[in-house]
NUZAKE-105984 format. One record per residue (C-alpha): residue number from 1; residue in three letters; chain; x, y, z. Coordinates in Angstrom, 3 decimals. Layout:
BEGIN
site lummi NUM&torgu ALA&loke A&u X&v Y&w Z
...
# end
This chain:
BEGIN
site lummi 1&torgu MET&loke A&u -129.132&v 94.815&w -91.855
site lummi 2&torgu ALA&loke A&u -131.771&v 97.508&w -92.290
site lummi 3&torgu SER&loke A&u -132.097&v 99.383&w -95.539
site lummi 4&torgu LYS&loke A&u -130.251&v 102.668&w -95.604
site lummi 5&torgu LYS&loke A&u -132.467&v 105.705&w -95.091
site lummi 6&torgu PHE&loke A&u -132.966&v 108.130&w -97.926
site lummi 7&torgu LYS&loke A&u -130.521&v 111.018&w -97.684
site lummi 8&torgu ILE&loke A&u -130.832&v 114.488&w -99.150
site lummi 9&torgu SER&loke A&u -127.345&v 114.029&w -100.566
site lummi 10&torgu PHE&loke A&u -128.779&v 111.321&w -102.838
site lummi 11&torgu LEU&loke A&u -130.417&v 114.131&w -104.854
site lummi 12&torgu HIS&loke A&u -127.070&v 115.638&w -105.825
site lummi 13&torgu PRO&loke A&u -126.741&v 115.978&w -109.625
site lummi 14&torgu LYS&loke A&u -123.869&v 113.465&w -109.643
site lummi 15&torgu TYR&loke A&u -126.447&v 110.781&w -108.773
site lummi 16&torgu TRP&loke A&u -129.073&v 111.713&w -111.385
site lummi 17&torgu LEU&loke A&u -127.799&v 109.123&w -113.840
site lummi 18&torgu THR&loke A&u -127.810&v 106.546&w -111.039
site lummi 19&torgu TRP&loke A&u -131.470&v 107.308&w -110.357
site lummi 20&torgu LEU&loke A&u -132.218&v 106.643&w -114.035
site lummi 21&torgu VAL&loke A&u -130.517&v 103.256&w -113.640
site lummi 22&torgu VAL&loke A&u -132.642&v 102.568&w -110.541
site lummi 23&torgu VAL&loke A&u -135.828&v 103.375&w -112.480
site lummi 24&torgu LEU&loke A&u -134.656&v 101.177&w -115.360
site lummi 25&torgu SER&loke A&u -134.003&v 98.327&w -112.915
site lummi 26&torgu TRP&loke A&u -137.580&v 98.614&w -111.657
site lummi 27&torgu LEU&loke A&u -138.912&v 98.535&w -115.223
site lummi 28&torgu LEU&loke A&u -136.849&v 95.455&w -116.119
site lummi 29&torgu ALA&loke A&u -138.062&v 93.655&w -112.994
site lummi 30&torgu SER&loke A&u -141.649&v 94.486&w -113.934
site lummi 31&torgu VAL&loke A&u -141.659&v 92.714&w -117.284
site lummi 32&torgu PRO&loke A&u -142.946&v 89.104&w -117.410
site lummi 33&torgu ARG&loke A&u -140.409&v 86.371&w -116.818
site lummi 34&torgu SER&loke A&u -140.911&v 85.080&w -120.354
site lummi 35&torgu TRP&loke A&u -139.707&v 88.468&w -121.613
site lummi 36&torgu GLN&loke A&u -136.714&v 88.319&w -119.280
site lummi 37&torgu TYR&loke A&u -135.741&v 84.932&w -120.734
site lummi 38&torgu GLY&loke A&u -136.200&v 86.267&w -124.251
site lummi 39&torgu LEU&loke A&u -134.169&v 89.401&w -123.565
site lummi 40&torgu SER&loke A&u -131.394&v 87.293&w -122.028
site lummi 41&torgu SER&loke A&u -131.228&v 85.118&w -125.151
site lummi 42&torgu TRP&loke A&u -131.271&v 88.189&w -127.387
site lummi 43&torgu VAL&loke A&u -128.405&v 89.788&w -125.461
site lummi 44&torgu ALA&loke A&u -126.369&v 86.565&w -125.488
site lummi 45&torgu ASN&loke A&u -126.785&v 86.074&w -129.233
site lummi 46&torgu ARG&loke A&u -125.536&v 89.568&w -129.963
site lummi 47&torgu LEU&loke A&u -122.671&v 89.734&w -127.497
site lummi 48&torgu VAL&loke A&u -121.101&v 86.312&w -128.030
site lummi 49&torgu SER&loke A&u -118.927&v 87.415&w -130.950
site lummi 50&torgu THR&loke A&u -118.108&v 90.930&w -129.732
site lummi 51&torgu GLY&loke A&u -114.778&v 91.935&w -128.229
site lummi 52&torgu GLY&loke A&u -115.863&v 93.699&w -125.067
site lummi 53&torgu ARG&loke A&u -113.713&v 93.399&w -121.961
site lummi 54&torgu ARG&loke A&u -116.121&v 91.156&w -120.036
site lummi 55&torgu ILE&loke A&u -116.836&v 89.026&w -123.091
site lummi 56&torgu SER&loke A&u -113.111&v 88.582&w -123.708
site lummi 57&torgu THR&loke A&u -112.676&v 87.456&w -120.090
site lummi 58&torgu ILE&loke A&u -115.388&v 84.818&w -120.488
site lummi 59&torgu TRP&loke A&u -113.774&v 83.525&w -123.672
site lummi 60&torgu ARG&loke A&u -110.323&v 83.452&w -122.084
site lummi 61&torgu ASN&loke A&u -111.478&v 81.604&w -118.961
site lummi 62&torgu ILE&loke A&u -113.371&v 79.007&w -120.973
site lummi 63&torgu GLU&loke A&u -110.462&v 78.519&w -123.393
site lummi 64&torgu GLN&loke A&u -108.143&v 77.868&w -120.449
site lummi 65&torgu CYS&loke A&u -110.522&v 75.595&w -118.529
site lummi 66&torgu PHE&loke A&u -111.759&v 73.565&w -121.517
site lummi 67&torgu PRO&loke A&u -108.673&v 73.373&w -123.779
site lummi 68&torgu ASN&loke A&u -109.586&v 69.983&w -125.218
site lummi 69&torgu GLU&loke A&u -113.031&v 71.007&w -126.415
site lummi 70&torgu THR&loke A&u -113.787&v 72.173&w -129.955
site lummi 71&torgu ASP&loke A&u -114.183&v 75.797&w -130.957
site lummi 72&torgu GLY&loke A&u -117.841&v 75.064&w -131.648
site lummi 73&torgu TYR&loke A&u -118.369&v 73.718&w -128.127
site lummi 74&torgu ARG&loke A&u -116.684&v 76.745&w -126.569
site lummi 75&torgu HIS&loke A&u -118.736&v 79.142&w -128.720
site lummi 76&torgu GLU&loke A&u -121.971&v 77.478&w -127.579
site lummi 77&torgu LEU&loke A&u -120.777&v 77.513&w -123.958
site lummi 78&torgu VAL&loke A&u -119.912&v 81.226&w -124.062
site lummi 79&torgu GLN&loke A&u -123.315&v 81.984&w -125.577
site lummi 80&torgu ALA&loke A&u -125.129&v 79.879&w -122.965
site lummi 81&torgu ASN&loke A&u -123.092&v 81.484&w -120.199
site lummi 82&torgu LEU&loke A&u -123.967&v 84.967&w -121.422
site lummi 83&torgu LYS&loke A&u -127.646&v 84.061&w -121.267
site lummi 84&torgu SER&loke A&u -127.286&v 82.593&w -117.779
site lummi 85&torgu SER&loke A&u -125.349&v 85.674&w -116.643
site lummi 86&torgu ALA&loke A&u -128.039&v 87.991&w -118.032
site lummi 87&torgu LEU&loke A&u -130.618&v 85.969&w -116.115
site lummi 88&torgu MET&loke A&u -128.458&v 86.470&w -113.026
site lummi 89&torgu LEU&loke A&u -128.938&v 90.213&w -113.428
site lummi 90&torgu PHE&loke A&u -132.681&v 89.739&w -113.761
site lummi 91&torgu ASP&loke A&u -132.585&v 87.541&w -110.638
site lummi 92&torgu LEU&loke A&u -131.016&v 90.414&w -108.718
site lummi 93&torgu LEU&loke A&u -133.580&v 92.902&w -109.992
site lummi 94&torgu ASN&loke A&u -136.424&v 90.508&w -109.194
site lummi 95&torgu MET&loke A&u -135.014&v 90.058&w -105.694
site lummi 96&torgu VAL&loke A&u -134.983&v 93.835&w -105.242
site lummi 97&torgu TRP&loke A&u -138.377&v 94.725&w -106.687
site lummi 98&torgu ARG&loke A&u -140.596&v 91.641&w -106.642
site lummi 99&torgu LYS&loke A&u -142.278&v 89.862&w -103.752
site lummi 100&torgu PRO&loke A&u -140.205&v 87.136&w -102.048
site lummi 101&torgu LEU&loke A&u -142.593&v 84.369&w -103.130
site lummi 102&torgu ASP&loke A&u -141.930&v 85.244&w -106.767
site lummi 103&torgu MET&loke A&u -138.246&v 84.435&w -106.216
site lummi 104&torgu THR&loke A&u -138.527&v 81.414&w -103.949
site lummi 105&torgu SER&loke A&u -141.269&v 79.636&w -105.899
site lummi 106&torgu THR&loke A&u -138.965&v 79.101&w -108.884
site lummi 107&torgu ALA&loke A&u -136.247&v 77.259&w -106.945
site lummi 108&torgu THR&loke A&u -135.997&v 73.585&w -106.005
site lummi 109&torgu VAL&loke A&u -133.882&v 72.300&w -103.099
site lummi 110&torgu LEU&loke A&u -132.012&v 69.001&w -103.130
site lummi 111&torgu GLY&loke A&u -130.308&v 67.607&w -100.042
site lummi 112&torgu ILE&loke A&u -132.393&v 69.660&w -97.639
site lummi 113&torgu GLU&loke A&u -132.025&v 66.853&w -95.101
site lummi 114&torgu HIS&loke A&u -128.294&v 67.608&w -94.880
site lummi 115&torgu LEU&loke A&u -128.975&v 71.264&w -94.128
site lummi 116&torgu GLU&loke A&u -131.663&v 70.475&w -91.566
site lummi 117&torgu GLU&loke A&u -129.355&v 68.007&w -89.822
site lummi 118&torgu ALA&loke A&u -126.573&v 70.589&w -89.647
site lummi 119&torgu LEU&loke A&u -128.925&v 73.252&w -88.284
site lummi 120&torgu ALA&loke A&u -130.219&v 70.810&w -85.645
site lummi 121&torgu ALA&loke A&u -126.658&v 70.144&w -84.440
site lummi 122&torgu ASP&loke A&u -126.706&v 73.479&w -82.572
site lummi 123&torgu LYS&loke A&u -123.246&v 74.395&w -83.826
site lummi 124&torgu PRO&loke A&u -121.911&v 77.201&w -86.049
site lummi 125&torgu LEU&loke A&u -122.479&v 76.512&w -89.741
site lummi 126&torgu LEU&loke A&u -120.360&v 77.861&w -92.586
site lummi 127&torgu LEU&loke A&u -122.117&v 77.512&w -95.951
site lummi 128&torgu VAL&loke A&u -119.569&v 77.626&w -98.764
site lummi 129&torgu THR&loke A&u -120.479&v 77.961&w -102.419
site lummi 130&torgu GLY&loke A&u -119.139&v 79.378&w -105.669
site lummi 131&torgu HIS&loke A&u -120.261&v 82.221&w -107.891
site lummi 132&torgu PHE&loke A&u -122.933&v 80.245&w -109.676
site lummi 133&torgu THR&loke A&u -125.226&v 82.425&w -111.766
site lummi 134&torgu PRO&loke A&u -128.444&v 81.449&w -109.878
site lummi 135&torgu ILE&loke A&u -126.849&v 82.702&w -106.643
site lummi 136&torgu PHE&loke A&u -129.660&v 85.199&w -105.937
site lummi 137&torgu GLN&loke A&u -132.284&v 82.489&w -106.272
site lummi 138&torgu ALA&loke A&u -130.168&v 80.320&w -103.974
site lummi 139&torgu THR&loke A&u -129.871&v 83.002&w -101.299
site lummi 140&torgu THR&loke A&u -133.572&v 83.837&w -101.304
site lummi 141&torgu LYS&loke A&u -134.599&v 80.172&w -101.241
site lummi 142&torgu LEU&loke A&u -132.234&v 79.573&w -98.334
site lummi 143&torgu THR&loke A&u -134.120&v 82.176&w -96.297
site lummi 144&torgu THR&loke A&u -137.232&v 79.980&w -96.430
site lummi 145&torgu ILE&loke A&u -135.260&v 77.373&w -94.470
site lummi 146&torgu THR&loke A&u -133.158&v 79.467&w -92.097
site lummi 147&torgu PRO&loke A&u -132.028&v 83.062&w -91.496
site lummi 148&torgu PHE&loke A&u -128.367&v 83.580&w -92.247
site lummi 149&torgu ASN&loke A&u -125.488&v 86.019&w -92.479
site lummi 150&torgu ALA&loke A&u -123.638&v 86.751&w -95.704
site lummi 151&torgu ILE&loke A&u -120.361&v 88.388&w -96.675
site lummi 152&torgu TYR&loke A&u -120.540&v 90.793&w -99.603
site lummi 153&torgu ARG&loke A&u -118.743&v 93.647&w -101.308
site lummi 154&torgu ARG&loke A&u -120.432&v 96.979&w -100.638
site lummi 155&torgu LEU&loke A&u -121.099&v 99.078&w -103.759
site lummi 156&torgu ASN&loke A&u -119.130&v 102.314&w -103.990
site lummi 157&torgu ASN&loke A&u -122.174&v 104.261&w -105.184
site lummi 158&torgu PRO&loke A&u -124.383&v 104.872&w -102.088
site lummi 159&torgu VAL&loke A&u -127.573&v 105.371&w -104.123
site lummi 160&torgu MET&loke A&u -127.031&v 102.060&w -105.915
site lummi 161&torgu GLU&loke A&u -126.118&v 100.343&w -102.651
site lummi 162&torgu ALA&loke A&u -129.303&v 101.587&w -100.941
site lummi 163&torgu ASN&loke A&u -131.601&v 100.799&w -103.859
site lummi 164&torgu LEU&loke A&u -130.184&v 97.429&w -104.871
site lummi 165&torgu TYR&loke A&u -128.462&v 95.445&w -102.135
site lummi 166&torgu GLN&loke A&u -130.103&v 97.047&w -99.121
site lummi 167&torgu ARG&loke A&u -133.578&v 97.244&w -100.654
site lummi 168&torgu GLY&loke A&u -133.214&v 93.650&w -101.801
site lummi 169&torgu VAL&loke A&u -132.184&v 92.079&w -98.505
site lummi 170&torgu GLU&loke A&u -134.605&v 94.010&w -96.295
site lummi 171&torgu LYS&loke A&u -137.415&v 91.674&w -97.409
site lummi 172&torgu TYR&loke A&u -135.467&v 88.613&w -96.316
site lummi 173&torgu PRO&loke A&u -133.905&v 87.439&w -93.028
site lummi 174&torgu ILE&loke A&u -130.384&v 88.118&w -94.289
site lummi 175&torgu ASN&loke A&u -127.755&v 89.998&w -92.302
site lummi 176&torgu LEU&loke A&u -124.969&v 91.431&w -94.463
site lummi 177&torgu PHE&loke A&u -121.348&v 91.852&w -93.434
site lummi 178&torgu HIS&loke A&u -118.930&v 93.842&w -95.534
site lummi 179&torgu ARG&loke A&u -116.029&v 91.650&w -96.615
site lummi 180&torgu LYS&loke A&u -113.663&v 93.737&w -94.463
site lummi 181&torgu ASP&loke A&u -115.818&v 93.254&w -91.358
site lummi 182&torgu ILE&loke A&u -114.551&v 89.732&w -90.725
site lummi 183&torgu ARG&loke A&u -114.180&v 90.117&w -86.954
site lummi 184&torgu ASN&loke A&u -117.886&v 90.781&w -86.420
site lummi 185&torgu MET&loke A&u -118.783&v 88.029&w -88.855
site lummi 186&torgu LEU&loke A&u -116.700&v 85.527&w -86.898
site lummi 187&torgu GLU&loke A&u -118.354&v 86.613&w -83.656
site lummi 188&torgu LYS&loke A&u -121.759&v 85.988&w -85.210
site lummi 189&torgu LEU&loke A&u -120.627&v 82.630&w -86.578
site lummi 190&torgu ALA&loke A&u -119.143&v 81.545&w -83.239
site lummi 191&torgu ASP&loke A&u -122.476&v 82.311&w -81.573
site lummi 192&torgu ASN&loke A&u -124.026&v 79.321&w -83.388
site lummi 193&torgu GLY&loke A&u -124.675&v 81.500&w -86.414
site lummi 194&torgu THR&loke A&u -125.031&v 80.486&w -90.055
site lummi 195&torgu VAL&loke A&u -122.770&v 82.301&w -92.523
site lummi 196&torgu PHE&loke A&u -122.955&v 82.176&w -96.323
site lummi 197&torgu ILE&loke A&u -119.687&v 82.818&w -98.182
site lummi 198&torgu SER&loke A&u -118.447&v 82.567&w -101.785
site lummi 199&torgu PRO&loke A&u -114.623&v 82.540&w -101.588
site lummi 200&torgu ASP&loke A&u -113.871&v 81.736&w -105.239
site lummi 201&torgu GLN&loke A&u -112.501&v 85.087&w -106.362
site lummi 202&torgu ASP&loke A&u -108.949&v 86.259&w -106.892
site lummi 203&torgu PHE&loke A&u -107.772&v 88.237&w -103.841
site lummi 204&torgu GLY&loke A&u -104.118&v 87.540&w -104.488
site lummi 205&torgu VAL&loke A&u -101.984&v 85.212&w -102.371
site lummi 206&torgu SER&loke A&u -101.304&v 87.430&w -99.340
site lummi 207&torgu ARG&loke A&u -104.175&v 85.644&w -97.576
site lummi 208&torgu GLY&loke A&u -104.028&v 82.453&w -99.584
site lummi 209&torgu ALA&loke A&u -102.052&v 80.200&w -101.878
site lummi 210&torgu PHE&loke A&u -102.015&v 78.838&w -105.403
site lummi 211&torgu VAL&loke A&u -104.187&v 75.725&w -105.628
site lummi 212&torgu SER&loke A&u -105.217&v 73.756&w -108.695
site lummi 213&torgu PHE&loke A&u -108.475&v 74.782&w -110.372
site lummi 214&torgu PHE&loke A&u -109.142&v 73.185&w -113.766
site lummi 215&torgu GLY&loke A&u -105.454&v 72.221&w -113.692
site lummi 216&torgu ILE&loke A&u -104.401&v 75.875&w -113.413
site lummi 217&torgu PRO&loke A&u -102.505&v 77.337&w -110.423
site lummi 218&torgu THR&loke A&u -105.155&v 79.694&w -109.037
site lummi 219&torgu ALA&loke A&u -104.796&v 82.264&w -106.251
site lummi 220&torgu THR&loke A&u -107.314&v 81.202&w -103.592
site lummi 221&torgu ILE&loke A&u -107.887&v 82.416&w -100.059
site lummi 222&torgu THR&loke A&u -107.204&v 79.792&w -97.403
site lummi 223&torgu THR&loke A&u -109.493&v 81.365&w -94.806
site lummi 224&torgu ILE&loke A&u -112.357&v 78.839&w -94.935
site lummi 225&torgu PRO&loke A&u -110.569&v 76.200&w -92.824
site lummi 226&torgu GLN&loke A&u -109.245&v 79.011&w -90.615
site lummi 227&torgu TYR&loke A&u -112.750&v 80.372&w -89.964
site lummi 228&torgu ALA&loke A&u -113.999&v 76.863&w -89.248
site lummi 229&torgu ARG&loke A&u -111.160&v 76.186&w -86.827
site lummi 230&torgu GLN&loke A&u -111.542&v 79.508&w -84.982
site lummi 231&torgu THR&loke A&u -115.289&v 79.062&w -84.426
site lummi 232&torgu ASN&loke A&u -115.569&v 75.257&w -84.302
site lummi 233&torgu ALA&loke A&u -117.966&v 75.543&w -87.240
site lummi 234&torgu GLN&loke A&u -119.363&v 72.854&w -89.465
site lummi 235&torgu VAL&loke A&u -118.583&v 73.389&w -93.143
site lummi 236&torgu MET&loke A&u -121.199&v 72.562&w -95.763
site lummi 237&torgu LEU&loke A&u -120.792&v 72.955&w -99.521
site lummi 238&torgu PHE&loke A&u -123.706&v 73.710&w -101.827
site lummi 239&torgu SER&loke A&u -124.132&v 74.444&w -105.512
site lummi 240&torgu ALA&loke A&u -126.753&v 75.984&w -107.784
site lummi 241&torgu TYR&loke A&u -127.672&v 75.608&w -111.426
site lummi 242&torgu ARG&loke A&u -130.546&v 76.430&w -113.760
site lummi 243&torgu ASP&loke A&u -133.064&v 73.774&w -114.755
site lummi 244&torgu GLU&loke A&u -134.774&v 73.300&w -118.113
site lummi 245&torgu LYS&loke A&u -137.886&v 75.137&w -116.911
site lummi 246&torgu ASN&loke A&u -135.860&v 78.328&w -116.266
site lummi 247&torgu GLY&loke A&u -135.945&v 77.877&w -112.529
site lummi 248&torgu ALA&loke A&u -133.017&v 77.010&w -110.294
site lummi 249&torgu VAL&loke A&u -131.851&v 73.964&w -108.365
site lummi 250&torgu ILE&loke A&u -129.945&v 74.367&w -105.097
site lummi 251&torgu GLU&loke A&u -128.108&v 71.258&w -103.916
site lummi 252&torgu PHE&loke A&u -126.702&v 70.846&w -100.395
site lummi 253&torgu GLU&loke A&u -123.946&v 68.359&w -99.620
site lummi 254&torgu PRO&loke A&u -123.430&v 66.569&w -96.284
site lummi 255&torgu VAL&loke A&u -121.253&v 68.450&w -93.777
site lummi 256&torgu LEU&loke A&u -117.574&v 67.878&w -94.583
site lummi 257&torgu GLU&loke A&u -116.005&v 65.190&w -92.409
site lummi 258&torgu ASN&loke A&u -112.537&v 65.584&w -90.916
site lummi 259&torgu TYR&loke A&u -112.552&v 69.268&w -91.810
site lummi 260&torgu PRO&loke A&u -110.590&v 71.336&w -91.158
site lummi 261&torgu THR&loke A&u -107.306&v 69.495&w -90.806
site lummi 262&torgu ASP&loke A&u -104.017&v 71.124&w -89.844
site lummi 263&torgu ASP&loke A&u -103.214&v 71.832&w -93.510
site lummi 264&torgu ASP&loke A&u -105.014&v 74.952&w -94.777
site lummi 265&torgu VAL&loke A&u -103.784&v 74.541&w -98.353
site lummi 266&torgu ALA&loke A&u -104.968&v 70.928&w -98.574
site lummi 267&torgu ASP&loke A&u -108.317&v 71.939&w -97.064
site lummi 268&torgu THR&loke A&u -108.645&v 74.740&w -99.621
site lummi 269&torgu GLN&loke A&u -107.766&v 72.363&w -102.440
site lummi 270&torgu ARG&loke A&u -110.525&v 70.061&w -101.201
site lummi 271&torgu TRP&loke A&u -113.334&v 72.571&w -101.684
site lummi 272&torgu SER&loke A&u -111.738&v 73.901&w -104.888
site lummi 273&torgu ASP&loke A&u -111.836&v 70.364&w -106.346
site lummi 274&torgu TRP&loke A&u -115.494&v 70.107&w -105.349
site lummi 275&torgu LEU&loke A&u -116.231&v 73.447&w -107.041
site lummi 276&torgu GLU&loke A&u -114.570&v 72.343&w -110.271
site lummi 277&torgu GLU&loke A&u -116.565&v 69.111&w -110.232
site lummi 278&torgu LYS&loke A&u -119.853&v 71.007&w -109.867
site lummi 279&torgu ILE&loke A&u -118.971&v 73.523&w -112.568
site lummi 280&torgu ARG&loke A&u -118.180&v 70.740&w -115.025
site lummi 281&torgu LEU&loke A&u -121.704&v 69.393&w -114.543
site lummi 282&torgu HIS&loke A&u -123.286&v 72.755&w -115.464
site lummi 283&torgu PRO&loke A&u -120.535&v 74.912&w -116.998
site lummi 284&torgu ALA&loke A&u -122.901&v 77.543&w -118.415
site lummi 285&torgu ASP&loke A&u -124.082&v 78.477&w -114.921
site lummi 286&torgu TYR&loke A&u -120.825&v 79.766&w -113.470
site lummi 287&torgu LEU&loke A&u -119.751&v 83.412&w -113.434
site lummi 288&torgu TRP&loke A&u -116.943&v 83.131&w -115.969
site lummi 289&torgu MET&loke A&u -116.818&v 86.903&w -116.461
site lummi 290&torgu HIS&loke A&u -114.725&v 87.492&w -113.349
site lummi 291&torgu LYS&loke A&u -110.946&v 87.287&w -113.697
site lummi 292&torgu ARG&loke A&u -110.452&v 84.146&w -111.650
site lummi 293&torgu PHE&loke A&u -106.859&v 83.716&w -112.872
site lummi 294&torgu LYS&loke A&u -105.719&v 87.339&w -112.583
site lummi 295&torgu THR&loke A&u -102.877&v 86.638&w -110.131
site lummi 296&torgu ARG&loke A&u -100.170&v 84.496&w -111.710
site lummi 297&torgu PRO&loke A&u -97.117&v 82.785&w -110.230
site lummi 298&torgu ASP&loke A&u -93.901&v 84.778&w -110.525
site lummi 299&torgu GLY&loke A&u -92.657&v 84.921&w -114.074
site lummi 300&torgu GLU&loke A&u -95.926&v 83.788&w -115.667
site lummi 301&torgu ALA&loke A&u -97.635&v 86.135&w -118.135
site lummi 302&torgu SER&loke A&u -101.093&v 87.557&w -117.520
site lummi 303&torgu PHE&loke A&u -104.037&v 85.569&w -118.870
site lummi 304&torgu TYR&loke A&u -105.982&v 88.700&w -119.695
site lummi 305&torgu LYS&loke A&u -103.729&v 90.915&w -121.760
site lummi 306&torgu ARG&loke A&u -105.430&v 92.238&w -124.864
site lummi 307&torgu LYS&loke A&u -103.970&v 90.843&w -128.064
# end
């Protein structure tokens, strides 16, 4: 998808603050990576004990998913997650403002043979992952192997949309579909396309069901097996995590066998179990700040009410 053209309306005073944010994003992307790591640690150290809304969500999610761990463990995990999440923001800014090689050179791929085999099969390919914090490194590294399509949520602010998402993807062979443009996405997928999707957010149960995630009934869309069935697509799972050298590792799994079945809920539980397994290996590198457990079964209290 081409970058949106500059519009005179973008100069309206209501967007002046947005333009300051755009300039700040360019400045933050311009600092050396060592400074970005240092700033991320500094931010994490100072936010870990604050009571902000996002910080409270991280704490609540980790308390629910790791109830048998000590308070000290959870404190260290929240702090490490805040650092990884700050680095995620820098990853986005680097994707937008830096050269592609600067992004792709810091990522390592494991299981590339599985991806190459799936691409050689000359069939639609649905790449399913979770909201791991190195997701921007994963997407840019993937472009060095194959062009692909991705589903995303368009930003409400048109200046931010044009100068972040659209400016970022125009340097890479990525075609974006708004999350409501599913029909066109399925047409592209059916035409032996490759589609990247992260379905692990709470969209309620109107298009899904409650499946177990860390032992918690979690509202999860059941559309992945449906998309695969409609387009005769292969389904491949892949994860991402940060390595000790402040790069990222992207790991592809073999194409799922006997998938989909005729049971959408069981198929959804299958990839949800895989996601939980991968998160447990690198719990600091998952986006705990989103309200994954917002929708609750009837009669169950909200997880996120302020005390």
